[in-house]
KEMAR-50674 format. One record per residue (C-alpha): x negated, y negated, z; chain. Coordinates in nm, 3 decimals. Layout:
<sites>
+---------+---------+---------+-----+
:       X :       Y :       Z : mol :
+---------+---------+---------+-----+
:       X :       Y :       Z :   A :
...
+---------+---------+---------+-----+
</sites>
This chain:
<sites>
+---------+---------+---------+-----+
:       X :       Y :       Z : mol :
+---------+---------+---------+-----+
:  -0.826 :   0.926 :   0.495 :   A :
:  -0.697 :   0.752 :   0.805 :   A :
:  -0.538 :   0.465 :   0.609 :   A :
:  -0.191 :   0.564 :   0.490 :   A :
:   0.028 :   0.378 :   0.243 :   A :
:   0.383 :   0.351 :   0.377 :   A :
:   0.530 :   0.175 :   0.075 :   A :
:   0.769 :   0.461 :  -0.006 :   A :
:   0.950 :   0.426 :   0.325 :   A :
:   0.995 :   0.053 :   0.267 :   A :
:   1.124 :   0.105 :  -0.088 :   A :
:   1.385 :   0.350 :   0.045 :   A :
:   1.476 :   0.122 :   0.337 :   A :
:   1.531 :  -0.171 :   0.099 :   A :
:   1.728 :   0.046 :  -0.144 :   A :
:   1.500 :  -0.035 :  -0.437 :   A :
:   1.373 :   0.164 :  -0.731 :   A :
:   0.996 :   0.182 :  -0.771 :   A :
:   1.035 :   0.099 :  -1.141 :   A :
:   1.214 :  -0.228 :  -1.055 :   A :
:   0.956 :  -0.321 :  -0.791 :   A :
:   0.670 :  -0.257 :  -1.036 :   A :
:   0.833 :  -0.486 :  -1.292 :   A :
:   0.896 :  -0.759 :  -1.033 :   A :
:   0.534 :  -0.772 :  -0.915 :   A :
:   0.380 :  -0.723 :  -1.259 :   A :
:   0.235 :  -0.375 :  -1.214 :   A :
:   0.269 :  -0.076 :  -1.439 :   A :
:   0.471 :   0.211 :  -1.295 :   A :
:   0.151 :   0.415 :  -1.303 :   A :
:  -0.041 :   0.158 :  -1.098 :   A :
:   0.237 :   0.140 :  -0.839 :   A :
:   0.259 :   0.519 :  -0.827 :   A :
:  -0.115 :   0.549 :  -0.762 :   A :
:  -0.089 :   0.297 :  -0.479 :   A :
:   0.216 :   0.470 :  -0.332 :   A :
:   0.033 :   0.804 :  -0.329 :   A :
:  -0.279 :   0.655 :  -0.167 :   A :
:  -0.496 :   0.752 :  -0.463 :   A :
:  -0.651 :   0.407 :  -0.500 :   A :
:  -0.963 :   0.295 :  -0.322 :   A :
:  -0.852 :  -0.065 :  -0.292 :   A :
:  -0.590 :  -0.322 :  -0.375 :   A :
:  -0.631 :  -0.688 :  -0.465 :   A :
:  -0.503 :  -0.929 :  -0.204 :   A :
:  -0.300 :  -1.101 :  -0.476 :   A :
:  -0.123 :  -0.774 :  -0.558 :   A :
:  -0.064 :  -0.710 :  -0.189 :   A :
:   0.081 :  -1.060 :  -0.155 :   A :
:   0.315 :  -1.001 :  -0.450 :   A :
:   0.436 :  -0.674 :  -0.299 :   A :
:   0.496 :  -0.844 :   0.034 :   A :
:   0.687 :  -1.129 :  -0.130 :   A :
:   0.905 :  -0.892 :  -0.332 :   A :
:   0.977 :  -0.671 :  -0.031 :   A :
:   0.997 :  -0.959 :   0.221 :   A :
:   0.747 :  -0.785 :   0.446 :   A :
:   0.396 :  -0.816 :   0.589 :   A :
:   0.086 :  -0.619 :   0.479 :   A :
:   0.106 :  -0.409 :   0.795 :   A :
:   0.446 :  -0.286 :   0.680 :   A :
:   0.282 :  -0.130 :   0.374 :   A :
:  -0.021 :   0.029 :   0.542 :   A :
:  -0.079 :   0.234 :   0.856 :   A :
:  -0.393 :   0.364 :   1.026 :   A :
:  -0.457 :   0.692 :   1.207 :   A :
:  -0.758 :   0.658 :   1.436 :   A :
:  -1.057 :   0.865 :   1.328 :   A :
:  -1.375 :   0.855 :   1.544 :   A :
:  -1.577 :   0.921 :   1.227 :   A :
:  -1.489 :   0.566 :   1.116 :   A :
:  -1.693 :   0.429 :   1.406 :   A :
:  -1.984 :   0.660 :   1.326 :   A :
:  -1.987 :   0.533 :   0.969 :   A :
:  -2.017 :   0.173 :   1.096 :   A :
:  -2.311 :   0.262 :   1.321 :   A :
:  -2.494 :   0.423 :   1.027 :   A :
:  -2.472 :   0.108 :   0.814 :   A :
+---------+---------+---------+-----+
</sites>
């Protein structure tokens, strides 16, 4: 998938533990782990906002995109 979650790099950069971040934003460690690994299909904006507030970052700091021409083809098919 061309969308990559870059949360791990930010956690390391901030010197945090994932367990502490999960507790601060009100997620289970399992939920945060699934997001960190990119194994979720979506995230609520409220959860994204909580992560950004806790990490003092913007949504773009948590996600990255690798261009894939197939994404454009999928739009044309809809």
